[in-house]
N, C-alpha and C positions, 0 to 999 in steps of 0.2 A: 500788382506790379513786380516784375521780375527783379531778383536781387543780384543779377549777374555783375561780376566786376567789370571795369573798363576793358582790361586786357582780354577777359572772356568774351565781351561784345565784340572786340576787334577780331578775334580768332574766329568767331561765328560769321562775321562779315567777310573774312578773307576766304571762306569757302565758295562765295559767289562772286565776289568783286576784286579784280585785280588792281594792285597798286592803290593810289589815293590814300596813303596811310595818315596823312595829316587830317583829311576829312574825316576818316574813319574815328581817329582819336577824338576829335571835336564832338562828333555825335554820341560816342560812347561816354563822354564826360558829361554832356547834356542829360543823357538817359540816367547815369548813375546819381546826378544831382536831383533828379526826381525822387529816387529811392530815398536819398539822404534826407530831402525836405520832409518826407511822409515820416521820418523818424526823430525829427527834432521836436522841441517842446511846442505844444498847441499855440501859444501866445506868439510864437515867432514864425510858426508855419506859413500863415497866411501872408506874412510880409516877404517871404522869399519868392521872387518872380523868376519865371523860367528864362534861361539865356538863350534867346532865339538866335538862329544861324542863318547866314547868306552863303550859299555855295556858288563860287564864281568859276565859270569854265565853259568851253565850247560844248555843243551837243554831242552825245554818245560817249561821255567819258565817265559816266556812273553816277551822276547826281541823284537823279530819281531812284535809281536801284538802291542806293544807300539807305535813303528814307524809306523805301518800301520794305527792305529787309529788317530795318530797325523796328518798325511797327509789328512785323511777324514775330520778331524775337520775344516781344513782350505781350503779344496779342492785344496790342492797343487799337482802338478805332483809328483808322487812317484814311484820309481822303487826299486826293491830288486835284488841284483846281489850277487852271491857267488864269493869272491875273489879268491878261489882255481881254479876258470874256467879260470882266465886270465893267460898268460904266457908272459914271457919277450919278448921284441921286437926281431925279428930274429928268434923265435921259432914258430912252428905251433900252433896255438891257438887264442883266442879272444883277440883283441886289447883292451886296458883298455880304449881308449877313446870311445868304442862302448856303454858304458853305458850312456855317455852324449848325444849320438845320440838317443839311446832308450828313454831317458827322454824327449827329444824334440819331439819325434814322439807322445809320450803319451800325452804331452802338447798339440800338435796340435790337436789331435783326441778330447781332452776335450773341447777346445775353439770351434772347428768345430761343436761338438754335441750341444753346448750351443747356438751357432748362428743359427744352423738349427732349435732349438726349439723356437727362437724368430721369425723367418719367416715362422713358421709353418702355421699359419692362412692364410697368403698371398699366401703361395704355394698350400694349399688346394684350395683356391679361384680360382687360375690360372688352377689347375688340373681340377677343375669342368667345368670351360669354355671349356677346351679342350675335356672333355667328352661329353659336350653338342654338340659341333662341330662334334664329331664323330656320335652321336645319330641323329643329325638334320643338314645334310650338306647343302651345298648351292644348290638352286634349279636345276642347271645345271648338278649336280652330283647325284641327287636324285635317278635316275634309276639304279645307281652302288653303293648305299649306303650301309653301313653295316647293317642298320635296315632291308633291304629287303633281304639281303643274309641269313638271320637266319632261314628262314622257320618256324617262330613262329607266332602264332596269333597276328595280328598288334593292337597296341594300339590306340583307336580313341581319336586323339588329336585335332580334329577340334572343335574350340570354337562355343558355341551356340550364334545365333545371328548374326550380321553383322561383328563383329570384328574377322576376320579370318586371321589377319596379322601374320607373322612369329614370331615377338617378343613375342606375346601372347602365341603362341605355345611353344615357348622356356621357357617361365616362367611356363608353365604348367609341362614342362619336368623337370625343377628345382626343382619344388614342389615335383614331383614324386620321384625325386633323393634324396631329403632331407628326405622324408619319408621311403625311403628304398624300394619302390615298383619296382625299377629297378634293385636292387642288384643282382637278378638271372639271369637277361638277360645277353648275351655275345656279345662282340664287337671285332673287329679285331684291334689289338694294334702293333705298330711298337716297339720292344723291342731290346736294343743292345746286340749282341752276344758277351757274356762275355768269352766264351771258348777260352782259350790259352793253347798252349802246356806247360808243367811243364819243368822248366829250373832250374837246381840247379848250382850255381855257388861256386866253392870252391877256396879260395883265402888266401894267407898267411897273418899274422898279419900285420897290417899297410898299407894294399893295399887301405883302404878307404880314407887314407890321400890324395890321388891323386884326390880326388873329383870326381871319376868317379862311378856312380852307374850303374853296370853292367845290372841289371835287367831293369832299365829305357831305358838304350841303346839298349838292345836287343828288349825291347817292341816297340821301334820305327821300328826297322828293320823287325820284324816278323809281317805280316799283322793280324790285329786284327778281321777282318771279319766284314762284313756288318751287319746291323740290320736285325732282322727277325721278320715276322709276327706271332703273337700268337693269339689265341681265348681265352680270358679271360673274366670272369664275370666283370660286371660294378664296383662291390665293390672292386674287386682286382685291376682293371684298374686304379681306383681313387687312391689306395695307391702307385702304381707304379708311376704314374705321379706326385703325390705329393712329393714323394721322389726326383724324378728327378728335379722338380721345386725347391725344397728346396737347392739341390745342386748348382743349377744355381745362386739362389739369395744370396748365401753366398759369400763374397768377400774373396777368399783365401789368397790374399796378406795381407790384413788386419789380417786374422787369424793367418799367419805365424809370422807376425811382433809382435803380442800380445803374441803368444805362446813362442817366443823367450825370450821375457821379462819375462813372468810368470815363464819359466824354470830357467832363470838366477837369478830371485829375490826370487822365492818361492819354487824352486825345492829342493827335499830331495832324497838323495841316500843312500839307506841302504846296507852297505858292510857286508855282513855275512861271517863268517868263516875266518876272518881276521887272526887269530891264526895259521891258515894253511899255510899262506905264511911267517911265521916267520922262520928265519934260525938260526942255532947254529953257534957259532964262530969257525973257523977252519974247518968247514964242506966243503964237496965237493960235486960233482954231482948236485942233485936236489936242494941243499941248495942255489947253486949259482943262479939258476933261480928263486928261490923265493925271494931272495934279489933283483934280477933285476926286478920282478913284483912290489915290493915296490917302488923301484926307479922310475919306470914307473907311479905308482900311485901318486907319490909325486907332480909333476907339476899339476895334476888335482886337488888335494886337496888344494895345495897352492893358485892356481888360475892361470889359462891360458886360451887361446882361442882354442876351438876345431872347426875344420872345418866340417860342414855338408852340405848335398846337399841343405839345405834351408838356409843357410848362417852361419856365425861364431856365435859360443856361448861361452860366458865368464863364467868360473865356479868359479870366485872370491867370489860369495856369494850364491853358492849352499851349503846347509847344509848336511854334511855327518855324518851318524850315523853308526858306525862300531860296530861289535859285534862278540864274540868268547867265547868258553868254556875256553881256556887257561889251559887245563889240564896238558900238556906237556911242556908249554912254559908260558911267562908271557909278559905283554905289553912292558916291557923294552927291550924285545928281538927284537923289531921292530927297523928299522934304526932310529937313533936320530932325523933326520929331519922330518920323518913321526910321531914319538911321539909328537914333538912339535906342530903338527898340529891338535892334539886331546887332547886339554887341560883338557877336562872334562872326568873323569873316574868314572863309577858307578859299583859297585859290586851288583848283584842281587842274592838273597839268594835262597837256595833250598827250595822246597815246600814240607809241610808234611801234616799229617791228618787234621789239623785245616784249612789250605788253600784249600785242596782238597774238604773238605765238603762245604766251601764257593763257590768254582768253581762250583760245582755241581748244586748249587741252586740260588746263587744271581745275576750273571750277566744276562743281558738282552737276551743273547743268550746261556744261561746255558744249559749244556749238558742234563740234566733231561727234561728241556722243549722241546728240540729238538726231543727226543725219545717220549715223551708224544704226541707231534703234528704229529709225522710220524704215530704212531699207531692209532691216532684218525681218520685218513683218511680211516682206515678199520672199524671204529666203535667201535674199542677196546679202553677202558679208563683205562689207567694205573696210579697207585698212588704209592708213596714210603713213607714208615715210615721213621720218623726221625732216629731211630736206624738203619734202613737199610742203610741210606745214610752214616751214620757215620761208619758202617761196610765196606762199599765200600771204603770209603776214607781210612780207617785202612789198607785194603788189598792193596791199591795202594801205600801207604808209605812202608809197608813191602816188596812188590815185588821190588820196587825201591831201597831198602837197599841191598837186597842180590842178585839182578841181576843188569842189567845196569840202571842208573838213568836217565829216559827219561822225567822226570818232569810230567806235566799235561796230556801229550800225553798217558801216562799209563791208565788213565780214560777211553779213547776211547776203548782201548783193553779190559778193564774189563766190561764195559757196553755192548759191542758187545757179549762176552761170556755169560754175565748174562742174557741177552734177547734173545739169540739166538733161544730157542725153541718158545717163544712168537711171535718173528718177522717172523719165518717159518710158524707157524699155524695160524697167525693173520687172514687171509681171511675166514677160515673154523672153527674158534674158537667158541664155543657155549657160554661160560661165557664171556661176553663182558666187565665186571668189574673186573680187576686184582689188587690186593693190593700186592705190593712187601714188604715182612717183613724182619726182621733180620735173622729169620730162613731159610728163602728162599735163602738169599744171602749166609749164612754160607753153606747150603747144595750144592749150585752151585760151590762153591770155595774149599770145604772141601779136596777133593782128590787131587786137584791140589797144594794147599797150603802144604800139607803133603809130597809131592813128589817135591823136589827142582828142579830135572832135568826136570820133566814134566812142572813145572812152568816156566822154562827158555824157553821152545819151545812154550807153549800155551800162557803164559802172557807176 
């Protein structure tokens, strides 16, 4: 767990997200509280529950991005799920517990990748020895060796002088391997046959609770096929064998144990569109199922044990960040028990011209920087005047006001339309230096802004 201070967390989030200071402060406090909890006495530690958050605001204002960047800061397992995809137990649809299983799988992959990176050097050394064994077999197998099968000019490996022992020959081969002189040569390599028939399993919600993974079960029933021999270059063979050895060197039992702990203590689940599962009082039909989804979510958010194929996972200390626009409903429409499990509520404000101008230029991954970098690959150098940037921001604000407000996502639509001709002609364009001015922007958007119906379709 990272020990960043709240102010440092906000500073890091500022590099990618413009505005929404209150939301940043709330998630920074929630993250710091995790670090604090891990440093309190053991007898009190388990009693401290995470302070889950509801982010309230229209689409495109940064709700998902705040949660995603927060997870990257701490290298925490993070998944984003749409609450509207879940259905009440008994209906056909996704089981709410599947999000915890997905979180664990992600955590396992993170730990496994990290462990493979630590044994990468050792795996490379073992792979190198295996390549040398292929290139320089035992004397009794020399007449059937791969080196002689290749119908290529033979390399004179015989040492000068009396030292003609095999070890010195092997070391000469090793030196040639390090220098890349053998990369273009080919060897026969046993490669596992990974081809398997595609099997889709359709099961009702809750079937995973039985602890049966149908794909794993069928995998043992369907023959996987033996390994096959392939002729590959030495450089490719080295990579294949290094990956194979890295897999063997990693202790998967240790990985799973650590991954479960990381998911339990550091996991973040982002529940998007939570407003879509709010039901109105006295409603019937779908509203009954919506409230059922809330009641199924409740034990997960409260803290329960979810059964997975890797073992039980406790959700008591997973941080849940929910978000929703709440246009047609409000957080108080959630069932009271679920409301109580999201004590922190933050409203994110809509974005205007000022924020759009900053979004276009300030973040490390600013939209203008992305387009400049894309066109630079064609040798085209694009620059934007300050007035042009302000004009783009003004158009974004205007279009959001009289059509659907989709926040900063509107900028993507505008930029694609603005640079459409340049992006199309870039490979053959003669003038490699293009300055985007205010008049250029006004000219591109003139007809569309004057025709509201056209604007609704194009922008």
